[in-house]
C-alpha positions as CSV (number, residue, x, y, z in Angstrom):
1,M,0.2,6.6,3.8
2,A,-1.9,9.4,2.5
3,T,-5.6,9.7,1.9
4,I,-7.0,10.7,-1.5
5,T,-10.6,11.9,-1.8
6,N,-12.7,12.1,-4.9
7,K,-14.3,15.6,-4.8
8,T,-16.4,15.1,-8.0
9,R,-19.8,13.5,-8.5
10,Q,-18.3,11.1,-11.0
11,P,-16.3,7.9,-10.4
12,L,-12.6,8.4,-11.0
13,S,-9.8,6.0,-12.1
14,V,-6.7,7.4,-10.4
15,P,-3.4,6.2,-12.1
16,L,-0.8,4.9,-9.6
17,P,2.9,4.1,-10.0
18,G,3.6,0.7,-11.5
19,G,0.7,0.8,-13.9
20,K,-1.9,0.2,-11.1
21,K,-5.2,2.2,-10.8
22,L,-7.3,3.2,-7.8
23,F,-11.0,3.4,-8.5
24,L,-12.8,6.0,-6.4
25,G,-16.5,6.4,-6.4
26,P,-18.1,9.9,-6.1
27,L,-17.1,11.6,-2.9
28,N,-15.2,8.5,-1.7
29,S,-11.7,8.2,-0.4
30,G,-8.9,5.7,-0.3
31,E,-5.3,5.3,0.8
32,I,-2.2,5.6,-1.3
33,S,1.5,5.3,-0.5
34,A,3.8,8.3,0.0
35,K,5.5,7.4,-3.2
36,A,2.2,7.8,-5.1
37,V,1.6,11.3,-3.8
38,T,4.3,12.7,-6.0
39,H,3.2,10.7,-9.1
40,P,2.6,13.3,-11.9
41,P,-0.9,12.1,-12.9
42,I,-2.1,12.4,-9.3
43,L,-0.6,15.9,-9.0
44,K,-2.5,16.8,-12.2
45,L,-5.8,15.7,-10.6
46,V,-5.0,17.7,-7.4
47,E,-4.3,20.8,-9.4
48,A,-7.6,20.3,-11.4
49,G,-9.5,20.1,-8.1
50,E,-10.8,16.7,-8.8
51,V,-9.1,15.0,-5.8
52,E,-7.8,16.1,-2.5
53,L,-4.8,14.7,-0.7
54,T,-4.5,14.6,3.1
55,G,-1.4,13.4,4.9
56,G,-2.2,10.3,6.9
57,E,-0.6,9.4,10.2
58,Q,1.9,6.7,9.9
59,K,1.3,3.7,12.1
60,P,4.3,2.6,14.1
61,R,5.9,-0.5,12.6
62,R,7.1,-3.4,14.5
63,S,10.8,-4.1,14.1
64,G,11.8,-7.6,12.9
65,G,13.5,-8.3,16.2
66,S,12.4,-10.6,18.9
67,T,9.0,-10.3,20.5
68,K,8.5,-10.1,24.2
69,G,5.7,-11.8,25.8
70,P,4.3,-15.3,26.2
71,G,4.3,-17.7,23.3
72,P,1.3,-19.7,22.2
73,T,-0.4,-21.7,24.9
74,A,-1.7,-25.3,24.6
75,G,-5.3,-24.1,24.3
76,T,-4.6,-22.1,21.1
77,R,-3.6,-25.0,18.9
78,G,-7.2,-26.1,18.0
79,P,-9.2,-29.1,19.2
80,S,-7.3,-32.1,20.5
81,A,-8.2,-35.7,19.6
82,S,-9.9,-36.2,22.9
83,T,-12.4,-33.3,22.3
84,R,-13.4,-34.2,18.8
85,K,-16.9,-35.5,18.4
86,T,-17.5,-38.6,16.2
87,A,-20.5,-39.0,13.9
88,G,-22.2,-42.1,15.2
89,D,-22.4,-45.2,12.9
90,R,-20.1,-45.2,10.0
């Protein structure tokens, strides 16, 4: 992920790959994918000085393998029938 910052005092509509858009208010920032960093319209905005790109730190991803550690405990499944409160006369 990379961070894109609007350096103007005007709101911007930043075109992203896949026909999507990122709306950035004045002096606000947002995150875009690494694939979007090389998108030609974004490069054009960077060259014009309207936006600034900073490389973000990638967060470590968990692999799809098994997880180590305890599973769910009995207390994490919600209230049991014995702890539910009834609403008086029905």
